[in-house]
Chimera marker file (.cmm) of the C-alpha trace (Angstrom):
<marker_set name="trace">
<marker id="1" x="114.254" y="89.531" z="136.372" r="1" g="1" b="0" radius="0.5"/>
<marker id="2" x="112.234" y="88.673" z="139.397" r="1" g="1" b="0" radius="0.5"/>
<marker id="3" x="113.239" y="89.374" z="142.880" r="1" g="1" b="0" radius="0.5"/>
<marker id="4" x="113.374" y="86.685" z="146.065" r="1" g="1" b="0" radius="0.5"/>
<marker id="5" x="110.149" y="85.034" z="146.987" r="1" g="1" b="0" radius="0.5"/>
<marker id="6" x="108.919" y="86.282" z="143.491" r="1" g="1" b="0" radius="0.5"/>
<marker id="7" x="108.318" y="89.861" z="145.117" r="1" g="1" b="0" radius="0.5"/>
<marker id="8" x="109.762" y="92.882" z="142.680" r="1" g="1" b="0" radius="0.5"/>
<marker id="9" x="110.709" y="92.718" z="139.280" r="1" g="1" b="0" radius="0.5"/>
<marker id="10" x="112.737" y="94.401" z="136.809" r="1" g="1" b="0" radius="0.5"/>
<marker id="11" x="112.068" y="95.088" z="133.244" r="1" g="1" b="0" radius="0.5"/>
<marker id="12" x="114.981" y="94.965" z="131.229" r="1" g="1" b="0" radius="0.5"/>
<marker id="13" x="114.778" y="96.151" z="127.558" r="1" g="1" b="0" radius="0.5"/>
<marker id="14" x="117.966" y="95.946" z="125.225" r="1" g="1" b="0" radius="0.5"/>
<marker id="15" x="118.705" y="97.617" z="121.728" r="1" g="1" b="0" radius="0.5"/>
<marker id="16" x="120.275" y="94.993" z="119.686" r="1" g="1" b="0" radius="0.5"/>
<marker id="17" x="122.067" y="97.315" z="117.798" r="1" g="1" b="0" radius="0.5"/>
<marker id="18" x="123.924" y="99.348" z="119.940" r="1" g="1" b="0" radius="0.5"/>
<marker id="19" x="123.503" y="96.901" z="123.269" r="1" g="1" b="0" radius="0.5"/>
<marker id="20" x="122.016" y="100.083" z="124.979" r="1" g="1" b="0" radius="0.5"/>
<marker id="21" x="119.867" y="98.754" z="128.006" r="1" g="1" b="0" radius="0.5"/>
<marker id="22" x="116.692" y="100.185" z="129.355" r="1" g="1" b="0" radius="0.5"/>
<marker id="23" x="115.786" y="99.090" z="132.716" r="1" g="1" b="0" radius="0.5"/>
<marker id="24" x="113.272" y="99.657" z="135.522" r="1" g="1" b="0" radius="0.5"/>
<marker id="25" x="111.717" y="98.457" z="138.667" r="1" g="1" b="0" radius="0.5"/>
<marker id="26" x="108.275" y="97.083" z="139.316" r="1" g="1" b="0" radius="0.5"/>
<marker id="27" x="106.272" y="95.513" z="142.521" r="1" g="1" b="0" radius="0.5"/>
<marker id="28" x="105.228" y="92.609" z="140.789" r="1" g="1" b="0" radius="0.5"/>
<marker id="29" x="105.456" y="91.059" z="137.321" r="1" g="1" b="0" radius="0.5"/>
<marker id="30" x="101.628" y="91.510" z="136.712" r="1" g="1" b="0" radius="0.5"/>
<marker id="31" x="100.592" y="92.420" z="132.733" r="1" g="1" b="0" radius="0.5"/>
<marker id="32" x="99.045" y="95.897" z="133.788" r="1" g="1" b="0" radius="0.5"/>
<marker id="33" x="102.458" y="97.037" z="135.150" r="1" g="1" b="0" radius="0.5"/>
<marker id="34" x="105.036" y="95.437" z="132.493" r="1" g="1" b="0" radius="0.5"/>
<marker id="35" x="102.820" y="97.569" z="130.111" r="1" g="1" b="0" radius="0.5"/>
<marker id="36" x="103.013" y="100.920" z="131.487" r="1" g="1" b="0" radius="0.5"/>
<marker id="37" x="106.852" y="100.290" z="132.358" r="1" g="1" b="0" radius="0.5"/>
<marker id="38" x="107.372" y="99.160" z="128.982" r="1" g="1" b="0" radius="0.5"/>
<marker id="39" x="105.557" y="101.991" z="127.635" r="1" g="1" b="0" radius="0.5"/>
<marker id="40" x="107.256" y="104.344" z="129.533" r="1" g="1" b="0" radius="0.5"/>
<marker id="41" x="110.692" y="103.301" z="128.745" r="1" g="1" b="0" radius="0.5"/>
<marker id="42" x="110.515" y="103.267" z="125.179" r="1" g="1" b="0" radius="0.5"/>
<marker id="43" x="108.297" y="106.494" z="124.719" r="1" g="1" b="0" radius="0.5"/>
<marker id="44" x="111.223" y="108.687" z="124.481" r="1" g="1" b="0" radius="0.5"/>
<marker id="45" x="113.049" y="106.115" z="121.653" r="1" g="1" b="0" radius="0.5"/>
<marker id="46" x="109.537" y="106.142" z="119.798" r="1" g="1" b="0" radius="0.5"/>
<marker id="47" x="111.182" y="107.066" z="116.543" r="1" g="1" b="0" radius="0.5"/>
<marker id="48" x="114.150" y="104.921" z="116.629" r="1" g="1" b="0" radius="0.5"/>
<marker id="49" x="112.410" y="101.492" z="117.569" r="1" g="1" b="0" radius="0.5"/>
<marker id="50" x="110.241" y="99.524" z="114.917" r="1" g="1" b="0" radius="0.5"/>
<marker id="51" x="110.340" y="96.127" z="116.692" r="1" g="1" b="0" radius="0.5"/>
<marker id="52" x="110.034" y="94.783" z="120.130" r="1" g="1" b="0" radius="0.5"/>
<marker id="53" x="110.635" y="90.817" z="120.883" r="1" g="1" b="0" radius="0.5"/>
<marker id="54" x="109.181" y="89.369" z="123.946" r="1" g="1" b="0" radius="0.5"/>
<marker id="55" x="108.976" y="86.242" z="125.817" r="1" g="1" b="0" radius="0.5"/>
<marker id="56" x="105.971" y="84.190" z="126.077" r="1" g="1" b="0" radius="0.5"/>
<marker id="57" x="105.183" y="84.990" z="129.639" r="1" g="1" b="0" radius="0.5"/>
<marker id="58" x="101.745" y="86.727" z="130.837" r="1" g="1" b="0" radius="0.5"/>
<marker id="59" x="103.529" y="89.519" z="131.588" r="1" g="1" b="0" radius="0.5"/>
<marker id="60" x="103.254" y="90.764" z="127.965" r="1" g="1" b="0" radius="0.5"/>
<marker id="61" x="99.463" y="90.263" z="127.888" r="1" g="1" b="0" radius="0.5"/>
<marker id="62" x="99.295" y="93.965" z="127.016" r="1" g="1" b="0" radius="0.5"/>
<marker id="63" x="101.429" y="93.676" z="124.124" r="1" g="1" b="0" radius="0.5"/>
<marker id="64" x="98.722" y="94.988" z="121.845" r="1" g="1" b="0" radius="0.5"/>
<marker id="65" x="98.158" y="98.404" z="123.868" r="1" g="1" b="0" radius="0.5"/>
<marker id="66" x="102.403" y="98.411" z="123.670" r="1" g="1" b="0" radius="0.5"/>
<marker id="67" x="102.305" y="98.320" z="119.926" r="1" g="1" b="0" radius="0.5"/>
<marker id="68" x="99.625" y="100.651" z="119.491" r="1" g="1" b="0" radius="0.5"/>
<marker id="69" x="101.304" y="103.584" z="121.566" r="1" g="1" b="0" radius="0.5"/>
<marker id="70" x="104.504" y="103.116" z="120.256" r="1" g="1" b="0" radius="0.5"/>
<marker id="71" x="103.934" y="102.379" z="116.739" r="1" g="1" b="0" radius="0.5"/>
<marker id="72" x="106.160" y="99.237" z="116.927" r="1" g="1" b="0" radius="0.5"/>
<marker id="73" x="105.465" y="95.733" z="115.849" r="1" g="1" b="0" radius="0.5"/>
<marker id="74" x="105.880" y="93.049" z="118.376" r="1" g="1" b="0" radius="0.5"/>
<marker id="75" x="107.374" y="89.827" z="118.141" r="1" g="1" b="0" radius="0.5"/>
<marker id="76" x="107.482" y="86.638" z="120.546" r="1" g="1" b="0" radius="0.5"/>
<marker id="77" x="110.172" y="84.345" z="120.855" r="1" g="1" b="0" radius="0.5"/>
<marker id="78" x="109.337" y="80.535" z="120.586" r="1" g="1" b="0" radius="0.5"/>
<marker id="79" x="108.506" y="78.879" z="123.629" r="1" g="1" b="0" radius="0.5"/>
<marker id="80" x="111.557" y="77.547" z="125.490" r="1" g="1" b="0" radius="0.5"/>
<marker id="81" x="114.225" y="79.353" z="122.885" r="1" g="1" b="0" radius="0.5"/>
<marker id="82" x="115.686" y="81.634" z="124.908" r="1" g="1" b="0" radius="0.5"/>
<marker id="83" x="118.374" y="82.139" z="122.689" r="1" g="1" b="0" radius="0.5"/>
<marker id="84" x="116.103" y="84.164" z="120.233" r="1" g="1" b="0" radius="0.5"/>
<marker id="85" x="116.450" y="86.606" z="122.882" r="1" g="1" b="0" radius="0.5"/>
<marker id="86" x="120.075" y="86.450" z="123.584" r="1" g="1" b="0" radius="0.5"/>
<marker id="87" x="121.083" y="89.920" z="124.108" r="1" g="1" b="0" radius="0.5"/>
<marker id="88" x="118.330" y="90.191" z="126.572" r="1" g="1" b="0" radius="0.5"/>
<marker id="89" x="118.776" y="87.006" z="128.338" r="1" g="1" b="0" radius="0.5"/>
<marker id="90" x="123.173" y="88.351" z="128.538" r="1" g="1" b="0" radius="0.5"/>
<marker id="91" x="121.693" y="91.963" z="129.805" r="1" g="1" b="0" radius="0.5"/>
<marker id="92" x="119.991" y="90.378" z="132.446" r="1" g="1" b="0" radius="0.5"/>
<marker id="93" x="123.049" y="87.871" z="133.163" r="1" g="1" b="0" radius="0.5"/>
<marker id="94" x="125.448" y="91.069" z="133.483" r="1" g="1" b="0" radius="0.5"/>
<marker id="95" x="122.789" y="92.963" z="136.128" r="1" g="1" b="0" radius="0.5"/>
<marker id="96" x="122.938" y="89.831" z="138.092" r="1" g="1" b="0" radius="0.5"/>
<marker id="97" x="126.575" y="90.839" z="138.882" r="1" g="1" b="0" radius="0.5"/>
<marker id="98" x="124.601" y="93.672" z="140.859" r="1" g="1" b="0" radius="0.5"/>
<marker id="99" x="121.742" y="92.140" z="141.652" r="1" g="1" b="0" radius="0.5"/>
<marker id="100" x="122.643" y="88.445" z="142.761" r="1" g="1" b="0" radius="0.5"/>
<marker id="101" x="119.813" y="85.941" z="142.430" r="1" g="1" b="0" radius="0.5"/>
<marker id="102" x="117.997" y="85.658" z="145.569" r="1" g="1" b="0" radius="0.5"/>
<marker id="103" x="118.288" y="89.714" z="145.975" r="1" g="1" b="0" radius="0.5"/>
<marker id="104" x="114.982" y="91.330" z="147.551" r="1" g="1" b="0" radius="0.5"/>
<marker id="105" x="114.028" y="93.598" z="145.199" r="1" g="1" b="0" radius="0.5"/>
<marker id="106" x="111.873" y="95.288" z="147.641" r="1" g="1" b="0" radius="0.5"/>
<marker id="107" x="115.126" y="96.351" z="149.525" r="1" g="1" b="0" radius="0.5"/>
<marker id="108" x="116.375" y="98.016" z="146.162" r="1" g="1" b="0" radius="0.5"/>
<marker id="109" x="115.651" y="101.708" z="145.024" r="1" g="1" b="0" radius="0.5"/>
<marker id="110" x="115.228" y="102.616" z="141.586" r="1" g="1" b="0" radius="0.5"/>
<marker id="111" x="118.505" y="105.112" z="142.306" r="1" g="1" b="0" radius="0.5"/>
<marker id="112" x="120.146" y="101.707" z="142.928" r="1" g="1" b="0" radius="0.5"/>
<marker id="113" x="118.652" y="100.129" z="139.413" r="1" g="1" b="0" radius="0.5"/>
<marker id="114" x="119.610" y="103.105" z="137.509" r="1" g="1" b="0" radius="0.5"/>
<marker id="115" x="123.313" y="103.427" z="138.839" r="1" g="1" b="0" radius="0.5"/>
<marker id="116" x="124.064" y="99.787" z="137.877" r="1" g="1" b="0" radius="0.5"/>
<marker id="117" x="122.288" y="100.255" z="134.480" r="1" g="1" b="0" radius="0.5"/>
<marker id="118" x="124.515" y="103.166" z="134.133" r="1" g="1" b="0" radius="0.5"/>
<marker id="119" x="127.484" y="101.204" z="134.825" r="1" g="1" b="0" radius="0.5"/>
<marker id="120" x="126.442" y="98.553" z="132.177" r="1" g="1" b="0" radius="0.5"/>
<marker id="121" x="125.582" y="101.205" z="129.316" r="1" g="1" b="0" radius="0.5"/>
<marker id="122" x="129.197" y="102.469" z="130.282" r="1" g="1" b="0" radius="0.5"/>
<marker id="123" x="131.169" y="99.208" z="129.720" r="1" g="1" b="0" radius="0.5"/>
<marker id="124" x="133.018" y="98.692" z="126.983" r="1" g="1" b="0" radius="0.5"/>
<marker id="125" x="132.313" y="95.864" z="124.505" r="1" g="1" b="0" radius="0.5"/>
<marker id="126" x="133.800" y="93.634" z="122.220" r="1" g="1" b="0" radius="0.5"/>
<marker id="127" x="131.464" y="93.536" z="119.623" r="1" g="1" b="0" radius="0.5"/>
<marker id="128" x="131.461" y="97.136" z="119.636" r="1" g="1" b="0" radius="0.5"/>
<marker id="129" x="135.429" y="97.261" z="119.335" r="1" g="1" b="0" radius="0.5"/>
<marker id="130" x="135.776" y="97.788" z="123.022" r="1" g="1" b="0" radius="0.5"/>
<marker id="131" x="134.034" y="101.245" z="122.600" r="1" g="1" b="0" radius="0.5"/>
<marker id="132" x="131.333" y="102.092" z="125.188" r="1" g="1" b="0" radius="0.5"/>
<marker id="133" x="127.796" y="102.367" z="124.333" r="1" g="1" b="0" radius="0.5"/>
<marker id="134" x="127.713" y="106.004" z="124.514" r="1" g="1" b="0" radius="0.5"/>
<marker id="135" x="130.355" y="108.688" z="125.469" r="1" g="1" b="0" radius="0.5"/>
<marker id="136" x="129.326" y="111.828" z="126.814" r="1" g="1" b="0" radius="0.5"/>
<marker id="137" x="131.787" y="114.119" z="128.669" r="1" g="1" b="0" radius="0.5"/>
<marker id="138" x="128.939" y="115.006" z="131.261" r="1" g="1" b="0" radius="0.5"/>
<marker id="139" x="127.296" y="111.317" z="131.830" r="1" g="1" b="0" radius="0.5"/>
<marker id="140" x="130.465" y="109.764" z="134.291" r="1" g="1" b="0" radius="0.5"/>
<marker id="141" x="129.926" y="107.642" z="137.212" r="1" g="1" b="0" radius="0.5"/>
<marker id="142" x="130.389" y="110.057" z="140.489" r="1" g="1" b="0" radius="0.5"/>
<marker id="143" x="132.682" y="108.567" z="143.304" r="1" g="1" b="0" radius="0.5"/>
<marker id="144" x="129.369" y="108.155" z="145.332" r="1" g="1" b="0" radius="0.5"/>
<marker id="145" x="127.896" y="106.064" z="142.432" r="1" g="1" b="0" radius="0.5"/>
<marker id="146" x="131.189" y="104.095" z="142.139" r="1" g="1" b="0" radius="0.5"/>
<marker id="147" x="131.197" y="103.165" z="145.598" r="1" g="1" b="0" radius="0.5"/>
<marker id="148" x="127.409" y="102.289" z="145.597" r="1" g="1" b="0" radius="0.5"/>
<marker id="149" x="128.210" y="99.634" z="142.533" r="1" g="1" b="0" radius="0.5"/>
<marker id="150" x="130.828" y="98.398" z="144.692" r="1" g="1" b="0" radius="0.5"/>
<marker id="151" x="128.533" y="97.681" z="147.904" r="1" g="1" b="0" radius="0.5"/>
<marker id="152" x="126.092" y="96.287" z="145.448" r="1" g="1" b="0" radius="0.5"/>
<marker id="153" x="128.582" y="93.697" z="143.733" r="1" g="1" b="0" radius="0.5"/>
<marker id="154" x="129.773" y="92.973" z="147.365" r="1" g="1" b="0" radius="0.5"/>
<marker id="155" x="133.291" y="94.019" z="146.592" r="1" g="1" b="0" radius="0.5"/>
<marker id="156" x="133.644" y="95.693" z="150.114" r="1" g="1" b="0" radius="0.5"/>
<marker id="157" x="134.514" y="94.999" z="153.707" r="1" g="1" b="0" radius="0.5"/>
<marker id="158" x="131.744" y="95.436" z="156.446" r="1" g="1" b="0" radius="0.5"/>
<marker id="159" x="133.421" y="98.161" z="157.686" r="1" g="1" b="0" radius="0.5"/>
<marker id="160" x="133.472" y="99.791" z="154.441" r="1" g="1" b="0" radius="0.5"/>
<marker id="161" x="129.888" y="98.835" z="153.530" r="1" g="1" b="0" radius="0.5"/>
<marker id="162" x="128.623" y="100.286" z="156.649" r="1" g="1" b="0" radius="0.5"/>
<marker id="163" x="130.657" y="103.746" z="155.872" r="1" g="1" b="0" radius="0.5"/>
<marker id="164" x="128.758" y="103.526" z="151.997" r="1" g="1" b="0" radius="0.5"/>
<marker id="165" x="125.386" y="102.951" z="153.582" r="1" g="1" b="0" radius="0.5"/>
<marker id="166" x="125.417" y="105.803" z="156.181" r="1" g="1" b="0" radius="0.5"/>
<marker id="167" x="126.763" y="108.655" z="153.350" r="1" g="1" b="0" radius="0.5"/>
<marker id="168" x="123.582" y="107.660" z="151.155" r="1" g="1" b="0" radius="0.5"/>
<link id1="1" id2="2" r="1" g="1" b="0" radius="0.2"/>
<link id1="2" id2="3" r="1" g="1" b="0" radius="0.2"/>
<link id1="3" id2="4" r="1" g="1" b="0" radius="0.2"/>
<link id1="4" id2="5" r="1" g="1" b="0" radius="0.2"/>
<link id1="5" id2="6" r="1" g="1" b="0" radius="0.2"/>
<link id1="6" id2="7" r="1" g="1" b="0" radius="0.2"/>
<link id1="7" id2="8" r="1" g="1" b="0" radius="0.2"/>
<link id1="8" id2="9" r="1" g="1" b="0" radius="0.2"/>
<link id1="9" id2="10" r="1" g="1" b="0" radius="0.2"/>
<link id1="10" id2="11" r="1" g="1" b="0" radius="0.2"/>
<link id1="11" id2="12" r="1" g="1" b="0" radius="0.2"/>
<link id1="12" id2="13" r="1" g="1" b="0" radius="0.2"/>
<link id1="13" id2="14" r="1" g="1" b="0" radius="0.2"/>
<link id1="14" id2="15" r="1" g="1" b="0" radius="0.2"/>
<link id1="15" id2="16" r="1" g="1" b="0" radius="0.2"/>
<link id1="16" id2="17" r="1" g="1" b="0" radius="0.2"/>
<link id1="17" id2="18" r="1" g="1" b="0" radius="0.2"/>
<link id1="18" id2="19" r="1" g="1" b="0" radius="0.2"/>
<link id1="19" id2="20" r="1" g="1" b="0" radius="0.2"/>
<link id1="20" id2="21" r="1" g="1" b="0" radius="0.2"/>
<link id1="21" id2="22" r="1" g="1" b="0" radius="0.2"/>
<link id1="22" id2="23" r="1" g="1" b="0" radius="0.2"/>
<link id1="23" id2="24" r="1" g="1" b="0" radius="0.2"/>
<link id1="24" id2="25" r="1" g="1" b="0" radius="0.2"/>
<link id1="25" id2="26" r="1" g="1" b="0" radius="0.2"/>
<link id1="26" id2="27" r="1" g="1" b="0" radius="0.2"/>
<link id1="27" id2="28" r="1" g="1" b="0" radius="0.2"/>
<link id1="28" id2="29" r="1" g="1" b="0" radius="0.2"/>
<link id1="29" id2="30" r="1" g="1" b="0" radius="0.2"/>
<link id1="30" id2="31" r="1" g="1" b="0" radius="0.2"/>
<link id1="31" id2="32" r="1" g="1" b="0" radius="0.2"/>
<link id1="32" id2="33" r="1" g="1" b="0" radius="0.2"/>
<link id1="33" id2="34" r="1" g="1" b="0" radius="0.2"/>
<link id1="34" id2="35" r="1" g="1" b="0" radius="0.2"/>
<link id1="35" id2="36" r="1" g="1" b="0" radius="0.2"/>
<link id1="36" id2="37" r="1" g="1" b="0" radius="0.2"/>
<link id1="37" id2="38" r="1" g="1" b="0" radius="0.2"/>
<link id1="38" id2="39" r="1" g="1" b="0" radius="0.2"/>
<link id1="39" id2="40" r="1" g="1" b="0" radius="0.2"/>
<link id1="40" id2="41" r="1" g="1" b="0" radius="0.2"/>
<link id1="41" id2="42" r="1" g="1" b="0" radius="0.2"/>
<link id1="42" id2="43" r="1" g="1" b="0" radius="0.2"/>
<link id1="43" id2="44" r="1" g="1" b="0" radius="0.2"/>
<link id1="44" id2="45" r="1" g="1" b="0" radius="0.2"/>
<link id1="45" id2="46" r="1" g="1" b="0" radius="0.2"/>
<link id1="46" id2="47" r="1" g="1" b="0" radius="0.2"/>
<link id1="47" id2="48" r="1" g="1" b="0" radius="0.2"/>
<link id1="48" id2="49" r="1" g="1" b="0" radius="0.2"/>
<link id1="49" id2="50" r="1" g="1" b="0" radius="0.2"/>
<link id1="50" id2="51" r="1" g="1" b="0" radius="0.2"/>
<link id1="51" id2="52" r="1" g="1" b="0" radius="0.2"/>
<link id1="52" id2="53" r="1" g="1" b="0" radius="0.2"/>
<link id1="53" id2="54" r="1" g="1" b="0" radius="0.2"/>
<link id1="54" id2="55" r="1" g="1" b="0" radius="0.2"/>
<link id1="55" id2="56" r="1" g="1" b="0" radius="0.2"/>
<link id1="56" id2="57" r="1" g="1" b="0" radius="0.2"/>
<link id1="57" id2="58" r="1" g="1" b="0" radius="0.2"/>
<link id1="58" id2="59" r="1" g="1" b="0" radius="0.2"/>
<link id1="59" id2="60" r="1" g="1" b="0" radius="0.2"/>
<link id1="60" id2="61" r="1" g="1" b="0" radius="0.2"/>
<link id1="61" id2="62" r="1" g="1" b="0" radius="0.2"/>
<link id1="62" id2="63" r="1" g="1" b="0" radius="0.2"/>
<link id1="63" id2="64" r="1" g="1" b="0" radius="0.2"/>
<link id1="64" id2="65" r="1" g="1" b="0" radius="0.2"/>
<link id1="65" id2="66" r="1" g="1" b="0" radius="0.2"/>
<link id1="66" id2="67" r="1" g="1" b="0" radius="0.2"/>
<link id1="67" id2="68" r="1" g="1" b="0" radius="0.2"/>
<link id1="68" id2="69" r="1" g="1" b="0" radius="0.2"/>
<link id1="69" id2="70" r="1" g="1" b="0" radius="0.2"/>
<link id1="70" id2="71" r="1" g="1" b="0" radius="0.2"/>
<link id1="71" id2="72" r="1" g="1" b="0" radius="0.2"/>
<link id1="72" id2="73" r="1" g="1" b="0" radius="0.2"/>
<link id1="73" id2="74" r="1" g="1" b="0" radius="0.2"/>
<link id1="74" id2="75" r="1" g="1" b="0" radius="0.2"/>
<link id1="75" id2="76" r="1" g="1" b="0" radius="0.2"/>
<link id1="76" id2="77" r="1" g="1" b="0" radius="0.2"/>
<link id1="77" id2="78" r="1" g="1" b="0" radius="0.2"/>
<link id1="78" id2="79" r="1" g="1" b="0" radius="0.2"/>
<link id1="79" id2="80" r="1" g="1" b="0" radius="0.2"/>
<link id1="80" id2="81" r="1" g="1" b="0" radius="0.2"/>
<link id1="81" id2="82" r="1" g="1" b="0" radius="0.2"/>
<link id1="82" id2="83" r="1" g="1" b="0" radius="0.2"/>
<link id1="83" id2="84" r="1" g="1" b="0" radius="0.2"/>
<link id1="84" id2="85" r="1" g="1" b="0" radius="0.2"/>
<link id1="85" id2="86" r="1" g="1" b="0" radius="0.2"/>
<link id1="86" id2="87" r="1" g="1" b="0" radius="0.2"/>
<link id1="87" id2="88" r="1" g="1" b="0" radius="0.2"/>
<link id1="88" id2="89" r="1" g="1" b="0" radius="0.2"/>
<link id1="89" id2="90" r="1" g="1" b="0" radius="0.2"/>
<link id1="90" id2="91" r="1" g="1" b="0" radius="0.2"/>
<link id1="91" id2="92" r="1" g="1" b="0" radius="0.2"/>
<link id1="92" id2="93" r="1" g="1" b="0" radius="0.2"/>
<link id1="93" id2="94" r="1" g="1" b="0" radius="0.2"/>
<link id1="94" id2="95" r="1" g="1" b="0" radius="0.2"/>
<link id1="95" id2="96" r="1" g="1" b="0" radius="0.2"/>
<link id1="96" id2="97" r="1" g="1" b="0" radius="0.2"/>
<link id1="97" id2="98" r="1" g="1" b="0" radius="0.2"/>
<link id1="98" id2="99" r="1" g="1" b="0" radius="0.2"/>
<link id1="99" id2="100" r="1" g="1" b="0" radius="0.2"/>
<link id1="100" id2="101" r="1" g="1" b="0" radius="0.2"/>
<link id1="101" id2="102" r="1" g="1" b="0" radius="0.2"/>
<link id1="102" id2="103" r="1" g="1" b="0" radius="0.2"/>
<link id1="103" id2="104" r="1" g="1" b="0" radius="0.2"/>
<link id1="104" id2="105" r="1" g="1" b="0" radius="0.2"/>
<link id1="105" id2="106" r="1" g="1" b="0" radius="0.2"/>
<link id1="106" id2="107" r="1" g="1" b="0" radius="0.2"/>
<link id1="107" id2="108" r="1" g="1" b="0" radius="0.2"/>
<link id1="108" id2="109" r="1" g="1" b="0" radius="0.2"/>
<link id1="109" id2="110" r="1" g="1" b="0" radius="0.2"/>
<link id1="110" id2="111" r="1" g="1" b="0" radius="0.2"/>
<link id1="111" id2="112" r="1" g="1" b="0" radius="0.2"/>
<link id1="112" id2="113" r="1" g="1" b="0" radius="0.2"/>
<link id1="113" id2="114" r="1" g="1" b="0" radius="0.2"/>
<link id1="114" id2="115" r="1" g="1" b="0" radius="0.2"/>
<link id1="115" id2="116" r="1" g="1" b="0" radius="0.2"/>
<link id1="116" id2="117" r="1" g="1" b="0" radius="0.2"/>
<link id1="117" id2="118" r="1" g="1" b="0" radius="0.2"/>
<link id1="118" id2="119" r="1" g="1" b="0" radius="0.2"/>
<link id1="119" id2="120" r="1" g="1" b="0" radius="0.2"/>
<link id1="120" id2="121" r="1" g="1" b="0" radius="0.2"/>
<link id1="121" id2="122" r="1" g="1" b="0" radius="0.2"/>
<link id1="122" id2="123" r="1" g="1" b="0" radius="0.2"/>
<link id1="123" id2="124" r="1" g="1" b="0" radius="0.2"/>
<link id1="124" id2="125" r="1" g="1" b="0" radius="0.2"/>
<link id1="125" id2="126" r="1" g="1" b="0" radius="0.2"/>
<link id1="126" id2="127" r="1" g="1" b="0" radius="0.2"/>
<link id1="127" id2="128" r="1" g="1" b="0" radius="0.2"/>
<link id1="128" id2="129" r="1" g="1" b="0" radius="0.2"/>
<link id1="129" id2="130" r="1" g="1" b="0" radius="0.2"/>
<link id1="130" id2="131" r="1" g="1" b="0" radius="0.2"/>
<link id1="131" id2="132" r="1" g="1" b="0" radius="0.2"/>
<link id1="132" id2="133" r="1" g="1" b="0" radius="0.2"/>
<link id1="133" id2="134" r="1" g="1" b="0" radius="0.2"/>
<link id1="134" id2="135" r="1" g="1" b="0" radius="0.2"/>
<link id1="135" id2="136" r="1" g="1" b="0" radius="0.2"/>
<link id1="136" id2="137" r="1" g="1" b="0" radius="0.2"/>
<link id1="137" id2="138" r="1" g="1" b="0" radius="0.2"/>
<link id1="138" id2="139" r="1" g="1" b="0" radius="0.2"/>
<link id1="139" id2="140" r="1" g="1" b="0" radius="0.2"/>
<link id1="140" id2="141" r="1" g="1" b="0" radius="0.2"/>
<link id1="141" id2="142" r="1" g="1" b="0" radius="0.2"/>
<link id1="142" id2="143" r="1" g="1" b="0" radius="0.2"/>
<link id1="143" id2="144" r="1" g="1" b="0" radius="0.2"/>
<link id1="144" id2="145" r="1" g="1" b="0" radius="0.2"/>
<link id1="145" id2="146" r="1" g="1" b="0" radius="0.2"/>
<link id1="146" id2="147" r="1" g="1" b="0" radius="0.2"/>
<link id1="147" id2="148" r="1" g="1" b="0" radius="0.2"/>
<link id1="148" id2="149" r="1" g="1" b="0" radius="0.2"/>
<link id1="149" id2="150" r="1" g="1" b="0" radius="0.2"/>
<link id1="150" id2="151" r="1" g="1" b="0" radius="0.2"/>
<link id1="151" id2="152" r="1" g="1" b="0" radius="0.2"/>
<link id1="152" id2="153" r="1" g="1" b="0" radius="0.2"/>
<link id1="153" id2="154" r="1" g="1" b="0" radius="0.2"/>
<link id1="154" id2="155" r="1" g="1" b="0" radius="0.2"/>
<link id1="155" id2="156" r="1" g="1" b="0" radius="0.2"/>
<link id1="156" id2="157" r="1" g="1" b="0" radius="0.2"/>
<link id1="157" id2="158" r="1" g="1" b="0" radius="0.2"/>
<link id1="158" id2="159" r="1" g="1" b="0" radius="0.2"/>
<link id1="159" id2="160" r="1" g="1" b="0" radius="0.2"/>
<link id1="160" id2="161" r="1" g="1" b="0" radius="0.2"/>
<link id1="161" id2="162" r="1" g="1" b="0" radius="0.2"/>
<link id1="162" id2="163" r="1" g="1" b="0" radius="0.2"/>
<link id1="163" id2="164" r="1" g="1" b="0" radius="0.2"/>
<link id1="164" id2="165" r="1" g="1" b="0" radius="0.2"/>
<link id1="165" id2="166" r="1" g="1" b="0" radius="0.2"/>
<link id1="166" id2="167" r="1" g="1" b="0" radius="0.2"/>
<link id1="167" id2="168" r="1" g="1" b="0" radius="0.2"/>
</marker_set>
């Protein structure tokens, strides 16, 4: 996902089986930064991943380095066939609920991104029988994170938004 005026980007990775999303922020979508981000995101899951599918953007020019570092096979979707990466496109659409088109990503912190990703990963999915992706009693949204999510979605009036911003 690209921010307003092509400043800032979010790298999104989604696991096809569990629907688990990994997301991080980048200042731009240059290949070197994307390669480092993908490697950093997938390194803890190295033993669980066998393949990764990218689109055909220039930002994935470092695919050989990713394959070598992680020991995965890299595939590319056909040009203009976004449905070949449907889960990733759907994940980007769900993230747009928190970061609408035109959002200035340089004004958003990595913490806000991770709060949105946590909410997304805790969302019950129909395809999983309305279960959450991962249940862990120690991993829950705090009241502060709950209000930050509402702030990001724009579900608060101006007074509440100012209170939330003051408490952050």
